[in-house]
C-alpha positions as CSV (number, residue, x, y, z in Angstrom):
1,X,0.8,29.8,-11.9
2,X,1.2,26.7,-14.2
3,X,-2.4,26.8,-16.2
4,X,-5.8,28.4,-16.5
5,X,-9.1,26.8,-16.3
6,X,-13.0,27.2,-16.2
7,X,-14.3,25.7,-13.0
8,X,-17.3,26.0,-10.9
9,X,-17.2,27.0,-7.3
10,X,-18.4,23.8,-6.0
11,X,-16.3,21.8,-7.8
12,X,-12.8,23.4,-6.5
13,X,-11.6,20.0,-5.5
14,X,-11.2,19.1,-9.0
15,X,-9.1,21.8,-10.0
16,X,-5.1,21.1,-9.9
17,X,-2.8,22.6,-8.1
18,X,-1.0,25.6,-9.3
19,X,-4.3,26.6,-11.3
20,X,-5.8,29.8,-11.8
21,X,-9.6,29.0,-11.7
22,X,-12.1,31.2,-13.4
23,X,-15.4,30.9,-11.7
24,X,-18.3,31.3,-13.9
25,X,-20.4,34.2,-12.5
26,X,-23.4,32.9,-10.1
27,X,-26.2,35.2,-8.8
28,X,-26.8,35.2,-5.0
29,X,-23.5,33.7,-3.9
30,X,-24.2,33.3,-0.3
31,X,-21.6,34.1,2.4
32,X,-20.8,30.6,3.5
33,X,-19.9,29.1,0.0
34,X,-17.3,31.7,-0.5
35,X,-15.5,30.7,2.8
36,X,-16.1,26.8,1.7
37,X,-14.8,27.9,-1.3
38,X,-11.8,29.6,-0.4
39,X,-10.8,26.9,2.1
40,X,-10.8,24.1,-0.9
41,X,-8.6,26.3,-2.8
42,X,-6.3,26.9,0.2
43,X,-6.3,23.0,0.4
44,X,-5.7,22.3,-3.2
45,X,-2.8,24.9,-3.6
46,X,-4.9,26.8,-6.7
47,X,-2.9,30.0,-7.8
48,X,-6.1,32.1,-7.2
49,X,-9.7,32.8,-8.0
50,X,-10.9,35.2,-10.8
51,X,-15.2,35.7,-10.3
52,X,-16.8,37.0,-13.1
53,X,-19.3,39.0,-11.5
54,X,-19.4,41.7,-9.1
55,X,-18.5,40.7,-5.8
56,X,-17.8,42.2,-2.5
57,X,-15.6,39.6,-0.3
58,X,-17.5,39.7,3.4
59,X,-14.6,40.4,6.2
60,X,-14.4,36.2,6.9
61,X,-13.5,35.5,3.6
62,X,-11.0,37.9,3.2
63,X,-9.5,36.7,6.5
64,X,-9.5,33.2,4.7
65,X,-8.1,34.3,1.8
66,X,-5.2,36.0,3.6
67,X,-4.4,33.2,5.6
68,X,-4.6,30.8,2.7
69,X,-2.5,32.7,0.4
70,X,-5.3,32.8,-2.2
71,X,-5.7,36.0,-4.5
72,X,-9.0,37.0,-5.4
73,X,-9.8,38.3,-8.5
74,X,-12.7,40.3,-10.1
75,X,-13.5,40.3,-14.1
76,X,-16.9,41.6,-14.1
77,X,-18.9,40.8,-16.8
78,X,-16.4,39.2,-18.8
79,X,-16.7,35.7,-20.7
80,X,-15.0,33.1,-18.7
81,X,-14.2,31.0,-21.8
82,X,-12.7,34.0,-23.6
83,X,-11.0,35.1,-20.5
84,X,-9.6,31.8,-20.0
85,X,-8.0,31.4,-23.6
86,X,-6.5,35.3,-23.2
87,X,-4.8,34.2,-20.1
88,X,-3.8,30.9,-21.6
89,X,-1.7,32.6,-24.5
90,X,-0.1,34.9,-21.9
91,X,1.1,31.7,-20.3
92,X,1.8,29.5,-23.4
93,X,2.6,32.0,-26.1
94,X,6.4,32.0,-25.2
95,X,8.6,33.8,-27.9
96,X,6.0,34.2,-30.5
97,X,3.7,36.0,-28.0
98,X,6.6,38.2,-27.0
99,X,7.4,39.2,-30.4
100,X,3.8,39.7,-31.5
101,X,3.7,42.0,-28.7
102,X,7.0,43.8,-29.5
103,X,5.8,44.2,-32.8
104,X,2.2,45.7,-31.6
105,X,4.4,48.4,-29.6
106,X,6.8,48.9,-32.5
107,X,3.9,49.6,-35.1
108,X,2.1,51.8,-32.6
109,X,5.1,53.8,-31.7
110,X,5.9,54.1,-35.3
111,X,2.5,55.3,-36.3
112,X,2.8,58.5,-34.2
113,X,6.5,59.4,-34.4
114,X,6.2,61.6,-37.1
115,X,4.1,64.0,-35.5
116,X,4.4,63.4,-31.8
117,X,7.1,64.3,-29.4
118,X,9.2,62.1,-27.1
119,X,6.9,61.7,-24.5
120,X,3.8,60.5,-26.3
121,X,5.9,58.0,-28.4
122,X,7.0,56.6,-25.2
123,X,3.2,56.6,-23.7
124,X,2.0,54.7,-26.7
125,X,4.9,52.1,-26.4
126,X,4.5,51.4,-23.0
127,X,0.8,51.1,-23.7
128,X,1.4,48.3,-26.1
129,X,3.9,46.7,-24.2
130,X,1.7,46.9,-20.8
131,X,4.4,48.6,-19.0
132,X,5.5,52.4,-18.6
133,X,8.7,53.5,-20.6
134,X,10.7,56.1,-19.3
135,X,13.8,58.1,-20.7
136,X,16.2,58.4,-18.2
137,X,19.2,60.9,-19.0
138,X,22.7,59.2,-18.9
139,X,25.7,61.2,-20.8
140,X,27.7,58.2,-20.5
141,X,25.6,55.7,-22.4
142,X,27.3,54.5,-25.6
143,X,25.4,54.8,-28.7
144,X,25.5,51.1,-29.4
145,X,23.6,50.2,-26.5
146,X,20.1,48.9,-27.5
147,X,18.6,51.1,-25.2
148,X,20.7,54.3,-26.4
149,X,18.8,57.3,-27.2
150,X,21.3,59.8,-29.1
151,X,21.5,63.1,-31.2
152,X,23.6,61.8,-34.2
153,X,26.7,60.2,-31.7
154,X,25.7,62.5,-29.0
155,X,24.4,60.5,-25.8
156,X,21.2,61.5,-24.4
157,X,20.2,58.9,-22.1
158,X,18.4,55.3,-22.3
159,X,15.1,53.7,-21.9
160,X,13.8,51.6,-19.0
161,X,10.7,50.1,-18.0
162,X,9.3,49.4,-14.9
163,X,8.5,45.5,-15.6
164,X,10.6,44.2,-18.2
165,X,9.8,40.9,-19.8
166,X,10.5,38.9,-23.1
167,X,9.2,41.6,-25.5
168,X,10.6,44.7,-24.1
169,X,14.3,43.8,-25.3
170,X,12.8,43.4,-28.7
171,X,10.8,46.3,-28.7
172,X,13.2,48.7,-27.1
173,X,15.8,49.0,-29.9
174,X,13.1,50.4,-32.3
175,X,11.3,52.6,-29.7
176,X,15.1,53.8,-28.7
177,X,15.9,54.6,-32.4
178,X,12.3,56.4,-32.7
179,X,13.0,58.8,-29.8
180,X,16.4,59.6,-30.7
181,X,15.0,60.6,-33.9
182,X,12.1,62.7,-32.0
183,X,14.8,64.1,-29.7
184,X,17.0,65.3,-32.9
185,X,14.0,67.1,-34.3
186,X,13.1,69.0,-31.1
187,X,16.7,69.8,-30.6
188,X,16.7,71.2,-34.3
189,X,13.7,73.4,-34.0
190,X,14.6,74.4,-30.8
191,X,18.3,75.7,-31.7
192,X,18.6,75.7,-35.2
193,X,18.8,79.6,-35.2
194,X,21.1,79.3,-32.2
195,X,23.8,77.7,-34.6
196,X,23.2,80.1,-37.4
197,X,24.2,82.9,-34.8
198,X,27.0,80.7,-34.0
199,X,28.8,80.8,-37.0
200,X,28.3,84.6,-37.1
201,X,30.2,84.8,-33.9
202,X,33.0,82.7,-35.2
203,X,33.3,85.1,-38.3
204,X,32.9,88.2,-36.0
205,X,35.7,87.0,-33.9
206,X,38.2,86.4,-36.6
207,X,37.1,89.0,-39.1
208,X,39.4,91.9,-39.5
209,X,38.7,95.2,-37.9
210,X,37.8,97.0,-41.3
211,X,34.8,94.4,-41.7
212,X,33.1,94.6,-38.1
213,X,30.5,96.9,-39.2
214,X,29.7,94.5,-41.9
215,X,27.9,92.2,-39.3
216,X,25.5,94.3,-38.0
217,X,23.2,94.1,-40.8
218,X,23.3,90.1,-40.3
219,X,23.1,90.0,-36.5
220,X,19.9,91.9,-37.2
221,X,18.7,89.1,-39.1
222,X,19.5,86.6,-36.8
223,X,18.1,88.2,-33.5
224,X,21.6,88.7,-32.4
225,X,21.4,91.7,-30.2
226,X,25.0,92.7,-31.4
227,X,24.4,96.8,-29.8
228,X,24.2,95.0,-26.2
229,X,26.8,94.3,-23.5
230,X,28.7,91.1,-24.2
231,X,30.8,89.3,-22.0
232,X,33.2,86.1,-23.1
233,X,34.5,83.2,-21.6
234,X,36.9,81.1,-23.8
235,X,37.5,77.3,-22.6
236,X,40.2,75.9,-23.8
237,X,41.4,72.3,-23.4
238,X,44.8,70.7,-22.7
239,X,45.5,67.2,-22.9
240,X,48.3,64.3,-22.5
241,X,51.1,65.4,-24.1
242,X,50.5,69.0,-24.9
243,X,47.3,68.1,-27.4
244,X,45.0,70.8,-27.8
245,X,42.4,69.0,-30.1
246,X,40.2,67.5,-27.5
247,X,38.4,64.0,-28.5
248,X,36.2,64.2,-31.1
249,X,33.0,63.0,-29.4
250,X,33.4,66.1,-26.8
251,X,32.3,68.8,-28.9
252,X,28.8,68.4,-30.0
253,X,27.8,66.7,-26.5
254,X,29.3,69.7,-24.7
255,X,27.3,72.0,-27.1
256,X,24.0,70.4,-26.2
257,X,24.9,70.5,-22.1
258,X,26.0,73.9,-22.7
259,X,22.3,74.9,-24.5
260,X,20.3,73.4,-22.2
261,X,22.0,74.9,-19.1
262,X,21.6,78.5,-20.3
263,X,17.9,77.6,-22.0
264,X,15.5,79.7,-19.7
265,X,18.1,82.1,-18.0
266,X,17.3,86.1,-18.7
267,X,20.3,86.7,-20.2
268,X,21.0,85.9,-24.0
269,X,23.7,83.5,-24.9
270,X,25.5,81.7,-27.3
271,X,27.7,79.0,-27.7
272,X,30.5,78.7,-30.7
273,X,33.8,76.4,-31.4
274,X,36.9,77.6,-32.7
275,X,38.6,74.0,-33.0
276,X,38.2,72.5,-29.6
277,X,37.8,75.9,-27.9
278,X,34.3,76.7,-26.7
279,X,33.4,80.4,-26.7
280,X,30.4,81.7,-24.2
281,X,29.0,84.5,-24.9
282,X,26.5,86.6,-22.2
283,X,24.7,89.3,-23.7
284,X,22.2,92.0,-22.2
285,X,21.8,95.5,-21.7
286,X,24.5,97.7,-20.4
287,X,24.9,98.4,-16.8
288,X,23.3,95.0,-15.6
289,X,25.0,93.9,-12.5
290,X,27.2,91.0,-12.1
291,X,27.4,90.6,-15.7
292,X,30.6,88.4,-15.3
293,X,29.9,86.8,-12.5
294,X,27.1,85.1,-13.9
295,X,29.1,84.0,-16.8
296,X,31.6,82.7,-14.6
297,X,29.0,80.7,-12.6
298,X,27.5,79.2,-16.0
299,X,31.4,78.3,-17.5
300,X,32.3,76.4,-14.4
301,X,29.6,74.2,-15.3
302,X,30.8,73.9,-18.6
303,X,34.0,73.3,-17.7
304,X,33.5,70.8,-15.2
305,X,31.1,68.7,-17.7
306,X,33.8,68.9,-20.4
307,X,36.5,67.5,-17.8
308,X,33.8,64.6,-17.3
309,X,33.3,64.0,-21.2
310,X,37.1,64.2,-22.2
311,X,38.3,61.7,-19.7
312,X,41.1,61.0,-17.3
313,X,44.2,63.5,-18.5
314,X,42.4,66.2,-19.7
315,X,42.1,69.8,-18.6
316,X,39.9,72.6,-19.5
317,X,41.2,76.2,-18.6
318,X,38.3,78.9,-18.3
319,X,39.4,82.3,-19.2
320,X,37.0,85.3,-18.6
321,X,36.7,88.5,-20.6
322,X,35.2,91.7,-19.4
323,X,31.8,93.4,-20.6
324,X,32.0,95.1,-23.7
325,X,29.5,97.3,-25.7
326,X,28.4,96.3,-29.4
327,X,30.5,94.2,-31.8
328,X,34.2,95.8,-31.4
329,X,33.1,95.1,-27.3
330,X,32.5,91.8,-27.9
331,X,35.9,91.2,-30.2
332,X,38.0,92.8,-27.4
333,X,36.0,90.9,-24.5
334,X,36.9,87.5,-26.4
335,X,40.4,88.3,-26.7
336,X,40.5,89.2,-23.0
337,X,38.8,85.7,-22.4
338,X,41.6,84.0,-24.9
339,X,45.0,85.4,-23.2
340,X,43.3,84.9,-19.9
341,X,42.9,81.2,-20.6
342,X,46.2,81.1,-22.6
343,X,48.0,82.8,-19.8
344,X,46.8,80.2,-17.4
345,X,48.2,77.7,-19.4
346,X,51.5,79.3,-20.2
347,X,52.0,79.9,-16.3
348,X,51.4,76.3,-15.6
349,X,48.1,76.8,-13.9
350,X,45.8,74.4,-16.7
351,X,42.0,73.5,-15.7
352,X,41.8,76.8,-13.2
353,X,39.6,80.2,-14.2
354,X,41.6,83.1,-15.0
355,X,40.0,86.5,-14.6
356,X,40.5,89.5,-17.2
357,X,41.9,92.8,-15.3
358,X,42.8,95.1,-18.0
359,X,43.9,98.7,-17.6
360,X,46.1,101.0,-19.2
361,X,48.9,99.6,-21.9
362,X,47.5,96.1,-21.6
363,X,44.1,97.3,-22.9
364,X,45.6,98.9,-26.0
365,X,47.7,95.7,-26.8
366,X,44.5,93.9,-26.5
367,X,43.0,95.7,-28.9
368,X,45.9,95.1,-31.6
369,X,45.5,91.3,-30.3
370,X,41.6,91.5,-31.3
371,X,42.3,92.2,-34.8
372,X,43.8,89.4,-36.7
373,X,45.7,91.9,-39.5
374,X,46.8,93.8,-36.9
375,X,48.1,90.7,-35.2
376,X,49.7,89.1,-38.3
377,X,51.6,92.1,-39.2
378,X,53.4,92.0,-35.7
379,X,53.7,88.6,-35.9
380,X,55.6,88.6,-39.2
381,X,58.3,91.1,-37.5
382,X,59.2,88.7,-35.1
383,X,58.8,85.7,-37.3
384,X,62.8,85.0,-37.8
385,X,62.5,84.2,-34.1
386,X,59.7,82.1,-34.1
387,X,62.0,80.0,-36.7
388,X,64.6,79.6,-34.1
389,X,62.3,77.3,-31.8
390,X,60.0,78.3,-29.0
391,X,62.4,78.4,-26.5
392,X,64.6,80.8,-28.4
393,X,62.0,82.9,-29.7
394,X,60.7,83.5,-26.0
395,X,64.1,84.5,-24.9
396,X,64.4,86.7,-28.0
397,X,61.3,88.3,-27.2
398,X,61.9,88.8,-23.6
399,X,65.6,89.9,-24.2
400,X,64.3,92.7,-26.7
401,X,61.7,94.0,-24.8
402,X,63.6,94.9,-21.8
403,X,66.3,96.4,-24.1
404,X,64.4,98.6,-25.8
405,X,62.0,99.4,-23.0
406,X,65.0,100.8,-21.3
407,X,66.0,103.1,-23.7
408,X,68.6,100.5,-25.2
409,X,70.6,100.1,-21.9
410,X,72.4,97.0,-21.5
411,X,72.9,97.7,-17.6
412,X,69.2,98.4,-17.0
413,X,67.9,95.4,-19.3
414,X,70.5,92.9,-17.2
415,X,69.4,94.3,-14.1
416,X,65.5,93.0,-15.3
417,X,66.9,89.6,-16.7
418,X,69.1,89.2,-14.0
419,X,71.7,88.8,-16.4
420,X,75.6,90.4,-16.9
421,X,75.4,93.2,-19.5
422,X,77.4,91.3,-21.5
423,X,75.1,88.4,-21.7
424,X,72.5,90.9,-22.9
425,X,74.8,92.2,-25.6
426,X,75.3,88.8,-26.6
427,X,71.9,87.7,-27.0
428,X,71.1,90.7,-28.9
429,X,74.2,90.1,-31.6
430,X,72.1,86.8,-32.5
431,X,68.7,88.3,-32.3
432,X,69.9,91.4,-34.8
433,X,71.3,88.5,-36.6
434,X,68.0,86.5,-36.7
435,X,65.5,90.0,-37.5
436,X,67.9,91.8,-39.8
437,X,66.2,95.0,-38.6
438,X,67.8,98.3,-37.8
439,X,67.2,98.8,-34.2
440,X,68.5,102.5,-34.4
441,X,65.8,103.5,-36.6
442,X,62.9,105.0,-34.2
443,X,59.9,103.4,-35.9
444,X,61.8,100.3,-36.2
445,X,61.9,100.2,-32.5
446,X,58.6,101.2,-31.8
447,X,57.2,98.3,-33.9
448,X,59.4,95.6,-32.6
449,X,58.6,96.7,-28.6
450,X,54.9,96.6,-29.7
451,X,55.2,93.3,-31.6
452,X,57.6,91.9,-28.5
453,X,54.6,93.3,-26.0
454,X,51.6,91.6,-27.9
455,X,53.5,88.4,-28.2
456,X,54.5,88.0,-24.5
457,X,50.9,89.2,-23.5
458,X,49.6,85.9,-24.1
459,X,52.1,84.0,-21.8
460,X,52.6,86.3,-18.8
461,X,49.9,86.5,-16.3
């Protein structure tokens, strides 16, 4: 279509090829005149006919229009001159017309953005642009792309239009910005309380045992069901060359994904971060069946998404604790899940899912491990070994544990360690020299053995 013009029906032979012909309204238009007009329109190669009166095409006219490739449109009661001017502006307006429509779309979207949701903003913008605008989920979109919708630096998706034209590239960046802010406001309203409870969760896991009861009142005020049964998953990243600090962009995107994933589930869920490690807590009434299994299902999906976000070379190991009751139980389950994840990594199985099955002495040791103050006291006992380097510290702790666990028998310790007794004795010389402790004292031996067991608990499976 090259142009638009008002042409009476009996003067179609005067219309230039490629013209959209606006036909002034005529009453009692005879069918034979329509047939003649359509033959003439096809012969002249016009782009189409627009009638400004109500019209029902007879079957013969329909056939002629189809055969000649002539679109027949009806704009009942429209003023032919006004209609022609409006269409002509669309055809000849070019960049100025596109900018005007884009500016109108931005103006309309901005006017409703402050008090509307995302769907309303998109509907208003689409109406002004003359095409539908949609938000398509795409976690890989870059924040720098003109159609990107993000919450801060967290990619959410991109805007797409059904019928893009010259106006849409001008309007979409501003509309995308408005949608980003509206999405951020919605997320803040929806998850603001959850983020406050996440801070409480981190404090509870890291606090000294003596302070646990102090969190009960705070938990009640924030709506944290501390009295229920809790099971914790610990997601720990490992990257190239032993890195454990995931890319900065991963944490906010992973948090948003996790919160959206658990929304609407019957359990109560909380997500928190300790540096790059993610803690996922599922809480419900004590005795609920399959509590750990349901946590595992959600945890695996988050684990898979974390790998996608972090990219090649990164693995996320998922450790699962057991259901425990109350504030102390939550701390125990968190310690279990952390040890499970660290154990899998230390055993050369990063990226796997590790379950905790603690009984007997291991549970007692986990109680110590869950207490930061107790763990610090035990760590201080072996600190001289740690200063010798990780390999020597590991060797020293294993040798000491075997020696003390077998009643200070060099022969029995050597049998467990697959060493000659003299080799065990040689190791003990430099271990004693480093620790400067009296291993003949029963209390000292107990403390050292306990410290060795707690230290080795997170590096064995």
